[in-house]
C-alpha positions, 0 to 999 in steps of 0.5 A: 500500500505504501509503495502504491501511494509513493508511486502515485505521489511521484506521478503527480509531481511529474505531471505538475512539473510537465504542466509548467514547461509549456506545450510544443506545436508546429510553431515552437514552444510556448514561452513562459511569458510573452518576451520582450522583442529583441532590441527593445528594452522592456519586461513582461506585460501585466494583465488587462484592466478590469474590463477584460471579460476573462482572466488569463490563467496560463502561459504564454501570458506574462500576467501576474497572479495578482491581477487587478481586483477592483472594478467588475469581476471578470466572468468565469472562463470555460477554458485556459487562456493566454495573452497575446499582443496585437499592434494597431494604429493610435491616432494623433498629431504628427510625431505622436501618431503610430503603432500601439500594442494592445493585449488580447486574451485568447484560448490557450494554444501552442500556435501562439503566432497564429493566435496573435495574427488572428487577434490582429486581423479581428481589428480593434474593438468598438471601444478602442475604435471610439472617435477613431482613436485606434484603427487598423490599416489592414483591410477588412476581410483579410484572412490568415492562410498560414504562418510558419517559423523557421530560423527566426523568420516567420512566413505569413500567408495572407489572402489577396485582400491584404494588398488591396486599397490604400496609398503608401502610408496605409500599405506601410502601416499594415506591413508594420502591424504584422511585423510588430505583432509577430516579432513580439515572440523571441523566436521571430526576428523578421517576417516574409510576406506571402499572398495566396501562397506566393512570396511578395517581392513588390507589395501593392500598387504603390510598388513597395519593395520587399527584397527579403525578410523585414523586421522592426527596424524597417518600420521605425517610420510607423512609430511615434517619436516616443514609442511606449511598447510596455505597458500596452494600451489599457493594460495594468501598469503595476506599481511601481510602473516599468515603462519601456520602448524606444524614442527618437527625440532631440538630445535623446531626452523626454518626459514620462508622466502618470496622471490619475482619473481626476487629471492630477499628475502623480509623477513626471520624470525626465527619461533618456534614451540610448540614442536621439536626434536622428536615431532611435534609442531604447529606454526603460524607466521605473515610476513610483506613484500613489493612488488611494484606490485602483482606477484608470489613469493616463500614461503620458510620454512627451518631450519639450520643444527645443525652441520654446519648451512647450510640450510636443509629440505628446502620446497618451495611453489609458492604463490601470493604476493600482495602490502600491503593494 
């Protein structure tokens, strides 16, 4: 009897360890956390704010177990889920308009790249698209025909709708959205595009040349001057908050502020990127702030004009603020 109990306990331990190692599939292993893309300073995503309808429960989500507890209670989830990121376009003035990451809670799957692409093609939610705040340059009806990853290169096959309509700006943005969405995973460094199974060398009627795999650096023009990659839009920011991304601003200096629901500035600090004035440098800053209760607030990134010191290139993210633990 004792020997049988020992065997049972051993089997349970082995099973528990196996559950922690992440599944494998056609697109590679599920990471234990959505990693920071190569070349960008950063850290894991936190959970969505309390308006999310489900609670992430397993890898590759990097959501902590202490998700925001204030606000509406998320509905019970019938199956295990994970968090992926999709990149859309956040509107604004020149210098502030550009790509923006949002989090999506999706069914758990070993095919994480496929899940992220499906979330991207689904487009912004009605709430995100209010007043055209967040949009997608990807034409409606675009279908994902396949995605595979080999030696750091993701090959994504899309339906013919992907290369129809729009001018050069729209074409560049839709390419950038796909590239940034797929390169959120450490196994993907660059992307090759296919349309209906044929590798694209000249994209769309604007004649955009794709003479090989393309990566994030190829779409810096589709980023705002100060690009916050973490936290994602409307995600929980944590306390202290870690803010990461890259920037191309005068003398590599700018400011990051956290503003509460009433409009009160809680913290406003100068940040320096690793490069500036004509080049993009990465940055990472940790901000401590005080709020009495959990609430939505604003993460603001901006720089001061070299001419007269007025704020410019202002980029606002809606984020979930929480009291320090």
